[in-house]
C-alpha positions in Angstrom: -6.8 22.5 -32.6 -8.8 24.7 -34.9 -9.5 25.6 -38.3 -10.8 28.0 -40.5 -11.7 28.5 -44.6 -12.6 31.0 -47.0 -13.0 30.1 -50.8 -12.3 33.5 -52.4 -11.0 34.5 -55.9 -10.8 30.6 -56.8 -8.1 30.1 -54.0 -9.1 28.6 -50.2 -7.2 30.0 -47.6 -6.9 27.9 -45.0 -5.8 28.8 -40.9 -4.6 25.9 -38.5 -4.2 27.0 -35.3 -2.9 24.9 -31.9 -1.0 25.1 -28.9 2.8 24.9 -29.2 2.8 21.9 -26.5 -0.1 19.5 -26.4 -0.8 17.6 -23.7 -0.8 13.8 -25.1 3.1 12.1 -25.4 2.4 11.7 -28.7 1.8 14.9 -29.8 4.3 16.9 -31.3 5.5 19.5 -29.5 6.5 23.0 -31.6 9.5 24.9 -30.9 10.2 28.8 -31.7 13.6 28.5 -34.5 11.7 25.1 -35.4 11.4 23.2 -38.7 9.0 20.3 -39.2 8.4 17.7 -41.6 4.1 18.3 -42.9 1.6 16.7 -45.4 -1.8 17.6 -45.8 -4.9 15.6 -47.1 -8.3 17.0 -48.4 -10.9 14.9 -48.5 -14.1 14.8 -50.9 -17.0 13.0 -49.1 -19.7 14.3 -51.4 -18.8 11.5 -54.0 -19.6 7.7 -53.9 -16.0 6.8 -53.5 -13.8 8.6 -51.6 -11.9 10.7 -53.1 -8.5 12.6 -51.4 -5.6 14.5 -52.1 -2.3 14.3 -50.3 0.5 16.8 -50.8 4.1 16.5 -51.0 6.1 16.6 -47.6 6.2 20.3 -47.5 8.5 21.9 -44.6 7.0 24.2 -41.6 8.8 26.5 -40.3 8.3 28.4 -36.8 10.7 31.8 -36.9 12.9 29.7 -39.5 13.1 29.3 -43.2 10.4 26.5 -44.5 8.1 26.2 -47.0 4.9 26.9 -44.7 6.3 29.9 -42.6 4.0 29.6 -39.2 3.6 32.6 -37.0 3.1 32.4 -32.9 -0.4 34.5 -32.3 -0.1 37.0 -29.2 
């Protein structure tokens, strides 16, 4: 898994990449045409209490209609 983030014009853009199939039995296999429930948490460790923000559930689609459209990289 890998993540790249950039702050520009007051907006964060984050790109997450990972293989479709992973080696561990508890990893979620992603298949083309699939729709998956996902959630995100952002942690701020630069404060005296561990502040964090958690998203509502979103859907992630790989070649399928969803809140977030994932794309397969070449």
